[in-house]
N, C-alpha and C positions, 0 to 999 in steps of 0.2 A: 511512620506515615503521618501526613498531616490531615487533619479534619478541616474541609471547607464548607462553610455555612451556605445554604442557598440565599442568594442576595434578595432584598426587596425588589418589586417590579421596577421602581424607578431606577435602580442601579443597573438593570438589565441591558440598555442600549450599547451596543458596541462603540458607536461614534455619533457625532453631532450629525444628525439626519435633517436638520433643517434646510440644507442647501442642496440636498438630493433632489433628483428628479422623482416623481411619483414611481416610476418603474423600478429605479435603484432603491428606493426606499421600501418598496413591496417585497422586492428578492431579499434583501437585507433582514427585514422583520420576519419573513416566512421562514427563512432558513435558521434565524435566531431562536424563533419558538420550536422549532423541532429539535434543537440541540438539547442534550441532557446535561445538566450541570453536574460536575463529578463532585462526588461527596469525599472521596479519598484522591489525594495527590499521589501519582504514581511516580516511579523513580526517574522517567523521562521527563514527566511534568516538572519535577522538583528541579531538574537541572537548570530550566530556563529562569528559575528563581533563586539561583545560587544555593541551591540544597544539594548535598551529595549523601542521600540516604542509602549507603551502600548495603545496609542490613536488610533492605528490602529486596534485593537481588542476589546476596551472598549468602551461602554457597550457590554456585551455578547449578540450576536444576539438572540433574541426570536422571534419565529415564529409569523407571522400576524395572526389575528383572521380568516381572509380570507382563508389564504393558510392553516392553520390547519384544518379549517373546510373541505375544499376540500379534504385534505389527510383523514380526519377522515372517510368521507363517503365511500372512496375505501377501506380503512382498515378495516373497518367495515364487509364487504363483504368477503374481503379477509380472515379475522380471523374465519368467519363463515364456509368457505369453507374448511379451514384447519383443524378445528375443528371437522366437521362433515363428511368430505368426504375423508380426506387424512389419510391413516393409514402408518406412517412412517416405523413402524417395519416391515410391509408386504412389502413395496417397498424395504427395504432392504434385505429382505429375498429373495424375487423373482427377484431382480436386474431389476426392470421396472417400469417406471411410468405408471399408467394406462392412456390409451388414454382418457377415460372420464374425468379424472381430468386435463389433458392438455387441452382439449377443454373447459371446465369450466373456467380454468384461462385465456383462449384467450377471453372468453364472457365477464370476468370481465375487460379485457384490462390491464391484468398483464404482457403482453408482449410488452405492449406500453406505460409505465408508463410515462417516460420521452418524449416521442415522442409528437411533437407539435400536437394540436387538428386538424388544417388544413390538416394533414396528417393522420388523423384517429386514433391518440393516444390519451391518457389522460391528456398530457401536464402538468403533475405536477412538482413540484419543486424537485431538489435534495435532500432536506431536508426530503421531503415526500418519495421519493424514498429510503433514507436511513432507514426511518422508515418502510417502507415495506420490506427491507432487514432484519431488527432486527426481525419482526414478523416472516418471513420466517426461519431466522436463529434459532429462538427458537423451530420451530416445526419439520422441515426436512430438512436435509442438502442436500439431493438429488434435491429437488425442488429449494433450494436455488441456488444451482450451474447452474442448467438449466436455471433460469430467468436470474440470473447474468451474467453468459457467454454470454447469448443471447444479452442483452442490454447494459452492462458496456463494454465489448470489442468485442461483434458481429457486426453485420451490422449497429444498430441504432446509436451507440454513433459516430464511426467516420463519417458517414452520416450527421448527425447533424451538427458536427463540420467543416467538410470539402467538403460534397457533393455538386454537382451543382443541380440547382433547378430541372432539368430533372431527376437527380438520384434520389432526394429526393421523386419526385411525382411517380416514377416508384417503388421503393423498400419500401420506409417507409410505405405506406398503408400495404404491405404485411406482413411485420415484425409485425406491430402493431397489425394486426387480428391475428396472432398467428403463422405464417410461422417461423420456427426455424432458427437462424443463428448463425455463429461461426466465430473465427478468427483463420487463420492459419500462424502461425509464426515458432515455434519449428520445428527442423529437427532432426533426429536420432543422427548427429555429432554436431548440433548446438542449444545450448541453449541461452545464452547470449552473444554472439559472431556472430553478423550479418555478418562479413567479411567473414566467412566460409560458408554462405548458398549456398547450392548447387541446389535449385529451381530455374530455369532459364525461362525468356519470352524474346522471340525474335521476332522483328516486321516483319510482313509480307511485300513483295515487294512494295505493294499498300499502306503500312502505315495505313491500316484500322483496323488491328488486331495484336494481339500479340499471338505468339505460346507458350502456357505454358507447362513445362515439369518438373517433380520433384516430391517429396514425402515429406509430412508433418506429423509429429508424435504428439501424445497427442493433437489433436485437439478437445477441448471440445464442446461437442454438434454436432461434426462433422459427426457421424453416423445418425443424427436425422435432421440435417439441410436442408433447402431448398436452402439457399443462405449464402456463407460464404466471408470473406475477406482473401486474400491469398497475402503474402508479397514473392516477387520474384527478383532475380537479372536480372536486365535488362542491355543493352550493355552499357560500360562506356562512359562517356563525356569527352571532353578535355575541361579543364577550367584553364584559364591563362596559357596554354601551358603544363598542366600536366593531365594527365588521371586519372580520377575520377570514383571510383566505384559507381554504381547506384542500389538503391532497391527501387522497385515501389509497391504500394498497389492496387490490383485488386479486383472488385467485381465479383465473380464467382457463377454462378448457379450450383446446385450439379446434375442437370440432363443434363447437357450438354455433349456430346459425349466425351469421354476420362477422365473424373471424376470419379473414382473409390474409394470405402471405402474397402480397405483390410483387415482391421481388427479391431474388437472392443476391446480396452483395458480394462483390469479389476484391481481393486486395493483393498488395505487393509481396506478402508473404500470407502464411496459414490458408494455403490454396483451398483446402478441405473445411474451412470455417463455415458452419450453418448459420450464416449471420444473414439478417433481412428486413425487409420493411413489412410491417404488420398493420393491417388496417382493421377497423372496428366500424360495423354499422348497425346501430341499434341493437347491440349484444345485450342480451336480459341476464344479468347477474346477480344470483341471490345474496340478500344481504349477510346470509351465512357464509358468504365467502369474502367478507372484508376480514382483513387481517388486523390484529390488535383492536383498533376502533375507528370509525369514522374521523377523518380529519389527522390520523396519526402515520399517515403514509410515508411521510418524510422521516420520520423517527424511524419506521421499519427500514426504508433505504438505507439511510445513514448508518444505523447500527449492523445492518446487515454487511454493508460494504467495510466496515471497521474490521470484522473478523475475516470477511472472505478476502481482504487484501492480504493476509498473510499467506495465502495460497500462491499469489504472484511471485513473491521473491523466493518461495521455495522452489517454485519451478525454475526461476533463473539460477538458482544453485545448481540444478541439474544441468542446465545448458552450459553454465561456466565451468562445471566439472569435467564435462565433455571436451570444451575448447581447451582447458588446461592439459588434459591427457594427449590430446592430438597435437598441442604446441609441443608439450615435452617431447615427445616420441620423435617428430619431425626434427626438433633442435638437436636431438641425439644422433640422428640419421644423416641428415643434410650436411654434407661437407663442402666448404667453400674457403678459399685461400688457404687450405692447408689443415683446418680444423673444423670440428661440428660447429654449426652457426651458434649453438647455446654457449659455447666458449667465448663468443664475441660481446662485447658489453651491452652493445645496443639491442641485442636479441635477450641477453640474460636479464637486463633491466625489466623487459616486458613480462618475462617469465616469472620473475620474483614479485612484481605487483599483482599479476594474474592469482598466483598462490595465496598470498597474502589477503586479498580482496575475497578469494572463495572462503577462507576460513573465516573472515570477519562476517560476511553476509550470512554465511550458515549460523555462527554465533549469536548474531542479532536475532535470528528468525527464531532459533530454537528457545532462546531466552524469552520472547514474546509468547510463542505457542504454548509454553510451560504454564504461564499465567492463565490462559484459556484453560488448561487442563486443571488447574486447581479450582476454577471457577469458570463455568460456560457464560456469566454474565459480568465477567471481569470486564473493566473499561480499560481496552488495548488500543483506543483510537489512536493515541499519539505514538505508541511503540510500533502498531501495525503500519501507520502511515511512514514513520521513520525507515522502516524496513523496507516498505516499497518504494519509497524515493530512492533510497541508497543503493539497494540492491538491483534495481532495473537500470539505473545509470552506471553502475558498476558492471553489470553483465554485458551491456552495450560496448562498454570500452574493451572488455575481455574478448567478445567476439569479434570486433574490429581488429584487435592486435592479433588474433589467431589467424585471421584471414592475411594479414600483414606478414606474419612468420611464414605462412606457407606460400607467399606469394603468388605467382599465376595459378597455382594448384588450388590456393584458397579461393580464387575468384572463378574457377572452373567449375562446371555442374559434375555431380557425381556421376550421372550417365555418362559425360563425355569422357571423364577419367577413365571408368571402366572400359569404353569402347577403345580405348588406346592402350590397354593393359595395366593401368595402376589402380590401387584401392579407390573405391568411389566413396572418398571422405566429403561429407556433404555440408562443407563449412559455408558454401554459398546458399544453401538453403536455410541453414542456421542464423545468417546474417539476415535474410528476408524476415524469417519468422521472429527473430527477437526484436525487430524494429518497433513493433507496436508496443512493447512493455512498458516504455516510457509514457505512452497514451493511454493504454487501457485502465479502466477503474480508476480514472483521476490521472490526469496528465502531470508531469513534473511540476508544471507552473500553477496547477490548482492543488497540488500537494503542499508545494511550500507556503501558498496562501492559507490552506486548511491548518497546517501545522502552526503557521504564526497566529492564527485565531486562537488555537489552543494556548500558545505559548503566552499571549497576552492576557488570558482569561484571569488568572489570580489578580493582574493589576486593574482589571476593568472592574472586577468585583469591587475594589477598593475605591477607584477613582472616576468611574465612569459617569456617575450623577454629577460629579463637579464639572466634567466636560460638556455635559447635556445641556444645549442652549434652549431647549425646549421645556425645561423645568424652571420654576420660579426661583428668582435670584437668592432668596432667603434659603431654599433647600439646597441649593447649588453651594451657597457659603458653609452650609452645616455639613455637608457632603465633604467639602475640601478641608474642612478643619479636621474631620475624623481621618481622611487620607494623610494629611500632615502628620497625625499621631503615629499612624501605621508606619509610615516611611521613617520617622525619626528613630524606631526601634529597628526596623529592617534594614535601612541603608548601610548604618555602620557595621554590620554583622557582615556584609560583603566584603569588607577589608580585613576580616579576623579569620583564623583557622576555624574550620567547622569540626563537629563531633566526628563526621566521616573519616577525617584523616586519622583519629585514633583507631578507627576500625581498620584501617589500611595496616597499621603497625602489627595488630593480631594476625592479619591476614600474612603479613611478611613472615612472623615468626612460625607459620605452619610450614613454610617452605625453607628448605636449607639452601645455605650459600647463595650463589649469584642469582639464582632464579627467583627468588624471593625479593631480593633487591631490585632486579629488573621490573618485575610486576608491579611491585610497589611505587617504584619510581614513576611509571607511567600512569597509574592511579593517582598519585599525588598531583600530577599534572592535570588531569580531569577535574579533581577537586577545587585547585586554585583556579582554573579556567572557567569552571562553572560559575564562581562568583565574578570573574572579570565579565563574562557573558551577561550575566544578571545586572551588572552596573551600566554596560553598554546599552541594554535594552531600556533601562530606567534613563538614562541619558538621552536616548532617542525619543522616548516620551515628552521629556521636559522639553526638548527642542522642536519637536514637530506637533505636539499636542493631538488635538482631534485628526490633524491631516497625516498622521503615522500611517494610516492605513492605505494611503495613496503611494507610500514609500516602498513600492513592491520589490525593487531590488535590495533595497536597504534590510527589509524583513527576511528576503531569501537569503541573504548572507547570514543572519542571525540563525536562521532554520539551518543552514549547512554546517555552522559551527556544531550546533546541537547534535546534528546526526553523527559527525565524527566523533564527538566526545561519546555518544551512546555506542558507538562501534567500537571505540578503544575500550571503553569499560567491560562490553560483551566479550570481546576477544581475551581480555585480560583474566577475566573469572573464569571462562571456560578452560584456558590455558591452564590456570591454577588448579582447578577442579582435576584436570587431565594428568598434570604432573604430580599431584598430591596423591593420586590413585598408586596404590602398591603394584598393581599389575598393569602399569602404564606400559604400552607398546614401545617398541625401538622408535617408530614413528613419532609417537608423542614426546619422546624424550628429545627429539629434535625441536620441539615446539618453541622454545625460547628464541630462536632465530628467526622463525615466523613472527610471532609476536613482536619481537623489537622491530623488525623490517616494516611491519604495518604500522606500530603505533609512531615510528618516526616520521613515516610518511603522512600520516594522519595529523600529527602535530604541525608539520610544515603547511599542510593545506589549511588548518585553522589559523595559523599566525597570518597566512595570505589574506585569509577572509577578513581578519581584524584590521589589516593594513589598508584592504578595500573599502572599510567603512567610511574612510575620511579622505581616501585618495583613489580617485575613480572617474570615469567619464560620462556618469549617469545624466547629469543636467544637459551636456553638450549632445549626448545620443538622444536623448528625448527629443530636444529641439530639431536635430536632424530628421528624426523620424516623422514628426509632425510636418515639415516641409516637405518631405517625400511623399506623403499622405495627400498633400495639397497640389501635389504634381509640379513641384518646383524644380525638379531634376530630371524632367523627361529625357533629356540628353543621354541619361545612362541606360536608357531603354532602346536607343538608337542601335541600328545594325543588325537587329535580329529579324527573323521573319514574322511579319505583322499578320496577326489573325482578324 
């Protein structure tokens, strides 16, 4: 692993801010101030710098027998509850989760899976928590959202990471027993722009309380919660002679005077989602309820979301596995033109991609979860974001393909199917429920920008000062000279083999015959392509300079290449570990075909992304969009009912 020194303050700016509006500059500076500079470059971070530090992720981590046994004991009870007492279609129809189901989940400890035992929780690992999310995601999206929002981004996670001992002892036993919690960040005019936050908290003259006023939108679990975490703007502080905006995280109890649920929101899917608009009018919040420290709210939010994002891909794995099972069974059963439809190439292709993608997203998520198990404060921001981006988009393709394979029966509701005597397979519900996943907890577009920011971070530590027009010319010149020295050593290495490729040779020798050759071949492709990606990013920096941040489609292609390379690595390492096991199952012995199918597909996608870096319609499309926004194509909207 490479150690990265924290840069001097003048090197911190991301881009030239001199041409930004005050609002753009405030948003950028506030978010940058909340970012924690990585002290150790992770495997995913190294990929974008042309590094292939395979030793940091090999061998693929396998759960210990003790940890797996602890998870199995809980999962066995959870599965029985879901199968015997949870009617997911009825929950969807009624728009409510029955209270007896919530009570039974609380009795099992499902609301405190990761809460340490000393605070009344189960104290299970991140890997076991992901396994629980897989199980929930395979059965009921509404229950998954309830439990995930409660534990992953609600009160438990930020308290475990940042809470004082007094806060933990006061609130963790309550939320572990089943008191539902939530996270309130989004506002009507504020999605991913914290600088525009309108909710405010002002200190009382005696300094013992803050008075909270404002309104939060789309607060998942908010209409059912007993305690929530609220992000609010607090008075600015003067730092180095300059006023700095402050965002602070507060623990707020829903029964306090001035807290009001104004509206429960309803959506395309997740009909029983307890999501609402929460209003705060002169709510007195004790200073003891500040999380971490005043002005550190965005750090709380960003760090909580980093780990919390692992739950969403885990839930997607469950939904994708359910779709795979439904599709496989139907493709074997349904006969058209004298053969089961699975024998026809068009359907077989969909099934193959489903299976390969399921194994890939599971491999990526388990790899990231294992890092949290080794260190609960581990920096998994990039790994979690890559898992979230890749798995949610893959799951949407999978559920869409499952509906296509089932045809009219995929589009028909479960209730209608049952009413005419067929099995009530609820793909229609799953399609509606899955659509939110590419929007929840950071849309795919925001995820690509977030990953791109992390991707560029090592370069910015080296060259940001040279690009910052607000710095004196002499300082910029010195920074440029230092950057030149760095790149004089770094750039030639991107054309040479790396040590990681020698690690591949050792890995290949551990597997006999064609399996070792297969896995080593794909890993060598990742090693080569890492360097190619790093060169392409560097060339884009030279070409666009400080304007690179505006090239969102270009940055998105870099991110997508990195995501595919991370997926190839995860699936190869997991496959190697399973194949190397002396007690590998018959199914695992068939893994080489699965691995090869996925890796070839991923490599084709990577090559297409590289092609699209220089051959695309990005400028023409942007010009067209701006003309459209200026109402230059009004005729395209004729012939419809005018409101």
